C-alpha positions, -999 to +999 in steps of 0.1 A: +047+536+742+016+532+763+016+495+756+046+492+780+024+503+809-003+478+803-002+442+815-028+429+790-030+447+756-062+441+737-065+442+700-102+443+689-106+441+652-133+460+634-161+439+620-151+448+584-118+430+590-127+395+581-093+384+570-060+401+579-043+418+607-035+453+618-002+469+627-012+470+663-003+433+666+032+441+657+035+474+676+024+456+708+047+426+705+077+446+692+078+462+727+079+429+745+043+433+756+015+407+760-011+407+733-047+394+736-063+398+702-097+390+688-091+358+668-085+360+631-075+329+612-047+347+595-029+351+629-022+314+628-001+320+596+023+343+615+022+334+652+017+305+674-015+312+694-009+306+731+029+308+727+036+341+709+003+358+717-032+349+729-066+352+712-102+351+721-133+343+701-161+355+723-168+380+752-170+351+776-136+337+765-121+372+767-133+375+803-119+341+812-085+348+796-082+382+812-089+367+846-065+339+840-036+361+829-041+386+857-034+357+881-006+343+860+018+372+853+048+348+847+029+334+818+021+369+805+059+377+806+067+344+789+043+349+760+053+386+756+090+375+752+080+348+728+060+372+707+089+397+707+113+370+696+090+360+667+087+396+656+125+401+654+131+368+637+103+369+611+085+402+609+109+431+608+107+452+576+141+439+563+129+403+565+094+410+552+106+430+523+131+402+514+102+378+514+083+400+490+112+404+467+118+366+467+081+360+460+082+384+430+114+367+417+135+398+415 
C-alpha cells in the first residue's frame, strides 16, 4: 500500500462527517503506519490519541504536529506500532463481529 511509503499519513474527514470514522483510519494503522487525523470525538472511543494515533483540530495545529513529527521519527515509529497493536487486539473483523453478536444477544 502507498501508506507504507509515507512517514505521516493524513486523514482529513469531509465536513459532512460530524460523528464517526472512516476505514482509512484502520487501513493506515493496520500496516504499522503513523496516522495524523482530523479530530473526531468518536476516535477517543477506539484509540488513545497521542499513543495509538495523533489528531489535529486546526490548520495551525496540523502544521505544528507535522513539523514536530518530521523531527521526531522515533516517536512516529512508536505511535505507528501502538496503533497497529490496538488494531490487531481490538479492531479486526473477527473481534468486531463478535462484539456485534454479543451486543445483539445472539
